N, C-alpha and C positions, 0 to 999 in steps of 0.2 A: 561257114563254120563258126560256132560260138567260141569266145575266148574270154579269159580273165582280162579286165581292162587295166587295172592298176594295182599297186601294192607289191608285196614281196614276190607274188607269182604273176605279175602283170605281163601280158602278151602271150601267156600259155594257152594253147588251144584246148578246148574241152570236148569230151565225148558227148555226142548227142543221142537222144532216144530215137531209135528207128521207128518208122511208121508215123501215124497221125494221132496217136492216143494222147499225146501231150502237146501243149501250145507254148513253145519256148519264148521267153521274153527276148525281144530283139536287142542287139547290141546298142542301137540308138536309144531305146527306152531305158535300158539298163544304165547307160552312161548318164542320161539325164537324171534318173532316179538317184544314183549314187553321188552325183554332183550335189543334189539337194541334201542327201543324208550327211555328206561331208560338211556342208554348211551348217547343219544342225549340230555337228560335233558329237554324234551319237554312236559311231561305230567302234572307236578305239576302246578295247577292253570289254565290249558289250557281250552279253549272252544273247545269241541270235537263234530264232526258231523259224525254219523255212517249211511251211506246211504246203502239201501238194507240191513237193519239191521238183518233180520232173527230173531233169538232169542235175538238179542241185546248183544251178548256175548262180542264183542270187545268194545262196548260203556260202558257197565257196568264194565268191567275190568278197563277201564280208570277211571271211577268214583271211584272205589275201591282204585286206586293208587294215587288219589289226584287231578284229574281234577276238574276245577272250575264249569263247566257246561257241560252237555252231551245231545245232541239231537239225538234220534233214529228215523229214517225215514223208515217206512215199510208199504206197501199197502195191502198185503194179510191179510185177517181178522184173520185167525188162528195165523199167525206169529206175527201180531201186538198185539194180546191178550197175547201171550207168552212174547213179549217185555215188556208189561205193568207189568206182574207178576214179571219178573226179575228186572225191574226198581223199583217197589214197594219194593222188597226184599232188594235191595242195599240201596235205600233211607232210609228204616227203620233202617238198620244197621249203616248207617252214621248219622242218627238222623237229617237229613235235606234233602230237595229236590235238588238233583244234576242232576238226569237223568229225561228227559222229552220225552215222546213218541208222535210221530206225525204219524197218519195213513194217508198216502198220497203217491201218485206216486212221485218218486224222481224228475222228471222233473217239476211237478207242484209245489212241495215244493220250489225248487230253483227259479222258476219264481215268486213265491209269496213273497219270502224272501225280507225283507226291505233292501234297499241299505246299511244301516249301519250294517246289520248282517254279522259278520266276524268270521271265525273259524281259530284256530291255528293248529288243527290236524283233518284230514278227512280220514275216512276209506270208501272204496268202494269195496264191494264183490258182484258184480252183478251176477245174475243167468247165467249159461253158454249159454242159448239160446239168451241172449242179444247180438246182433251183434256189430261189431266194430264201424260202423258209429254211432249207437245209444249211445255207451259208449263215443265216442268222443264228441257227442253233449252235453252229461251231463257234461263232463270235461270243455267244453266251457262255460256252464252256471255257473259252480263252480268258475271259475278263479277270478271273480270279488268279491268273498266273502272270499278270503284268506288274512290273515294278511301277512305282508312282510316276516316274518320268518316262515310261515306255512309249514307243511309237509303233503303230500298226499300219502296214501298207497292204491294201487289197487291190489286186490287179484284175480287171474285168474288161469285157468287150465295151466299147464306147456306146453300144446300144443297150447295155444292161442298165437297170435302174440302180439308184444308190443303195448300197447294202443296208439292211435293217440292223442298225447298231444296237448292241445290247445295252441295258441299263448299266451305268458305270463306265461307258465308253462314248466318246463323241467325236464326230468328224470335224477337222479344222481346216482341211484343204483338199482340193482335187485338181487333177491336171489331165488333159486329153492329149494323146499322141497318136494321130491317125485313128486306127481301129482299136486302140488301147486306151483305157482310162485308169488312172491311179487314184485311189482314195486314201487319204491320210487321216488317221484317228489317234486319239490318246485317251488315257483314263480320265474320266470326268472327276472333278474335285468338288465335293459338296461344300456349300457355304459353311464356314467355320461357326457362324452364329445364325441360328434360325431367324428369319425375318420377324417372327412374332415376339422375339426377345429383344428387339432393337426399337427404341422409342427416342425420337429426336437425336439420332446418331449415338445414343448411349446404350451400352449393353445392360440389360436388366437381369438381375439374379433370379434364382428360382423362387416361386411364391412361398 
């Protein structure tokens, strides 16, 4: 049975999605992932987006560890119902509403998102049948909703190729855990001064 590992709701068992439609992140991978996120210091107060949320385990773990707001996005009826149960559980233990569930396709959710909707930490754990072009299209829709210091974590089969990152996003790390591989990406920062305006280390003004 999956559980919340740490934080205000640490040790609390989570409801799981019945059947084989979802591929839950194992507690071993989740523990390693959040250990790394804690080292980055990114969770406290963060706005978190959990796409293809499944049971919502990654999102509610973030809420337990101090995230400011968490959005779980899941289209499947059974899975979104489990998301809601886990969200209600964590919100109750926290004494306030931190986790919100959205029953929606990921693509539709991002297309509908207001231009001002920005997230600091994004999890994507798409089902294996989702092909690479479809995942790349989602990443392209996501890039305009990332804060400048945002972190994106993509969970895939260790046999899957590296995701096709959108322009404006770049991978900075990856880690394999058995059959699971995590890819870490961040917004790319363009050079402040175009190379053709720099001569002998000095910035050149406009012609």
